[in-house]
C-alpha positions in Angstrom: 10.2 19.5 -61.5 13.4 20.0 -63.4 14.8 17.1 -62.1 11.2 15.2 -62.2 10.8 16.4 -66.1 14.3 15.2 -66.7 13.6 11.7 -65.0 10.5 11.6 -67.6 12.0 11.8 -70.7 14.9 9.3 -70.1 12.8 6.8 -69.0 9.6 6.9 -71.0 9.2 7.0 -74.8 5.6 7.7 -75.5 4.9 10.9 -76.9 2.8 11.7 -73.9 5.7 11.4 -72.1 7.7 13.8 -73.7 5.2 16.1 -73.5 5.1 15.9 -70.2 8.3 16.1 -69.3 9.2 19.0 -71.4 6.6 21.4 -69.6 7.9 20.0 -66.2 11.4 20.8 -67.4 10.4 24.5 -68.5 8.1 25.3 -65.8 11.2 24.0 -63.6 13.7 26.4 -65.5 11.4 29.2 -65.3 11.3 28.7 -61.3 15.0 28.2 -61.1 16.3 30.9 -63.0 15.8 34.0 -61.1 16.0 32.3 -57.9 19.5 31.5 -58.3 20.0 34.8 -59.7 18.1 36.0 -56.2 20.0 33.3 -54.2 23.8 34.2 -56.0 23.2 38.1 -55.2 22.4 37.5 -51.9 25.2 35.8 -51.0 27.8 38.5 -51.6 28.5 41.9 -51.0 28.1 45.3 -52.7 31.4 45.0 -54.3 30.9 41.6 -55.5 27.4 42.2 -57.3 28.6 42.8 -60.8 30.7 39.1 -60.8 28.1 37.1 -59.8 25.9 38.5 -62.2 28.4 37.9 -64.9 29.0 34.5 -63.8 24.9 33.6 -63.7 24.5 35.3 -67.1 27.5 33.0 -68.3 26.7 29.7 -66.9 23.1 29.2 -68.6 25.2 30.0 -72.0 28.0 27.5 -71.2 25.4 24.9 -70.8 23.8 25.9 -74.2 27.0 25.4 -75.8 28.6 22.4 -74.0 25.0 20.5 -73.6 24.2 19.8 -76.9 27.9 18.5 -77.8 28.2 16.0 -74.7 24.6 15.6 -75.2 24.8 14.2 -79.0 28.5 12.5 -77.9 26.7 10.3 -75.4 23.5 9.6 -77.7 26.0 8.2 -80.8 27.1 5.4 -78.4 24.5 5.1 -76.1 21.0 6.8 -76.7 19.4 6.6 -73.2 23.3 7.8 -71.8 22.0 11.3 -73.1 18.8 11.4 -70.5 20.2 9.7 -67.6 23.8 11.8 -67.4 22.0 15.3 -67.6 19.8 13.4 -64.5 23.2 12.5 -63.0 24.3 16.2 -63.3 21.0 17.6 -61.6 21.4 15.1 -58.8 24.8 16.4 -58.2 23.9 20.0 -58.3 21.0 19.2 -55.9 23.0 17.3 -53.4 25.9 20.1 -53.6 23.2 22.8 -52.6 21.6 20.4 -49.8 25.2 21.4 -48.1 25.4 24.7 -45.7 27.6 27.1 -46.2 30.3 27.0 -44.0 31.1 30.8 -43.5 27.7 32.5 -44.2 28.0 35.9 -45.5 26.4 38.4 -42.9 23.1 39.8 -43.9 22.3 43.8 -44.0 20.0 44.5 -41.2 
């Protein structure tokens, strides 16, 4: 949903398209963030839980700081570049998550 909403907001200019894309982006983030936190905590051992929790909490904060700065820079020079830049970043992250782990952590059974 996040990727679809970002593509819609990058490609279309109507008010309805912006509204629809923001709903999709919000719903996508609402579903994604708990899943990322849960997946990260399951991927490490008990001694690494605090570090992973801190990293998972810090990354969105860094995005909230760096996103508007980089988006504003891109928007200043070529307006569609800000939205399409977000699409490219999301596609890279999506493809990176498709790659399986080489040495997955043993499950705690």
